[in-house]
Residue, then its C-alpha position, 0 to 999 in steps of 0.5 A: m635663119i633669123r633674118n626674116k623679120k620686118i624692120l620697124k623703121g622710125l619706131n618710137h618707144s611711145q608707140y608700144e609702151h604699156p600703160f602700166d609702165q607709163k602710169a607708174l613712171g609718172a607717179l615715180r617722177n612725182t615722188p618727193g626725193v626721187d631726184l636725190v636718188g638720181n643724184f646719188v647714182t651719178k655722184h657715186a659713179i654707180e654705172k662705172v661700178y656695174t660696168i667694171q663688175y660685168t666687163g671684168s668678169n664675163l665674156k665679151v661678144t663681138s662680130e669677130n669672136y662670136p658672130k652668130i651670137y652678135e648677129y642676134l643683137q645687131y638684128a634686134c637693134q636694126i628691127l627696133d631702129m636703134p642706131k647704137v648697138p650696145e656692148l654684149y657679154i655672156e656670164w656663166g649660168y644655166s638659168i634662162n636670163a638676161f639683164t642690162v646695166g648702165s645708163e649712158n653706155p648700157i651693156i647687155v649680159l646674157s646667161s650661157g643657158l639662154i644661148d644653149l637652151c633657146n632657139d633663134d626666135e626665143i633668143m631674139f625675144v629675150i635680147g629684144h626685151e633688153c633692147g626695149h629697156i634701152k630704147s625706152n630710156h629705162m636704164l637710169y631708173h633701173m640703176m636707181a632701183q638697183a642702188i636704192n639700198l645703198f642710198i638708204d644706208s647713206i641718210p639718217l632714218g634711211n629706211l623710213a625716209a626712203a620708203p616711198i621712193q623705194y616702193a615707187l621705184y620697185y613698182w615702176d621697175r616691175m611695170s617696165e617689164f611689160t613694155a620690154d616684153r612688147a619690144g621683145l615680141l616686136c623683135c622675134q615677131n613670133k608669138s609662139a616663141a615668146i610663150c615658149a621662152f616664158m615657159k622655159m624661164a618658168g621652169m620647163p625641164i630640158k627633157e620636156f622641151d620636145n613636148m612643150d604645149y604652149r596652149t596649156f601655158i596660155q590657159q594658165a595665164t588666162e586662169f591667173k588673170q581671172l584671179d584678179y576678180d578676187a580681192m584677196s588674190k590681189v592682196i596676195k599678189f601684191i605681197s608676193i611681188a612687192d620687192n621683186s624687180h620682175p613681175w611673175t612670168v605667167m603674169r607677163a605672158a598674160e599681159l603680152l598676149n592680151w596686147v596681141n589679142s587687142g590687135t595692136y601688135a598686128q599694126f606693127v608686123d604682118v598679121d599671123t593667119s595661122d591656126q595659132k592666131a585663132i587659138l590665141e583669140n579664143l583663149f583670150k576672150s575670157l580675159k576681157 
């Protein structure tokens, strides 16, 4: 059963947003020309295009046809104090994936692999992540990041003129994932489930699911973080993710667990007094 979580009444997204997200959004809003991209998205009805694409191709989930799946979404919205429940669709695919499209009326799309390969709390983590984007009002800027290439093609010297906007959008898009991961954890309220979800996203073979040891993945995240002290590693990381919308899975795990280790997460939900907490604290001492 998934209905054993703390309901976070009165939760405001500013209470848990990642500082990287906030800083990158401030820089994005101050980037010359960003309003032009927003106007382009609105003028050309980009949201309607996405809505038609995904609602016309995928399986709509409701409380009547797939009540168990719909319950995940309803409960996530209840935990995060989101009065309006977005529409939910499932698309075929055996990656563990989900995304949200639209701004005024956002819809969440889950891969069928997510439902089949993840347990209740792992699904709650991913759906909570997507709800976090909606709660933090990320969606207009996400649509702008998705539509920036169309915008570039519509203006003279598009690539050159739009390069600063494109970089700012892509960078903020990646940083917003850290905030959404925090929302996902607030939904599932299970640190181990969040880490296991990351491990499955990162490529854990189905045959190894019964042998998963999240502690080794945490250690990998620790070692990845330590690479930041080498300037060349920073350059390599920047080049590798400069035009990707999502930061690396291991990086996301490291940032999320760093938030847990700071004690801030415990201010929202009941503190975990199990051995898992001690393991996390010991491993993350090296991150400071």
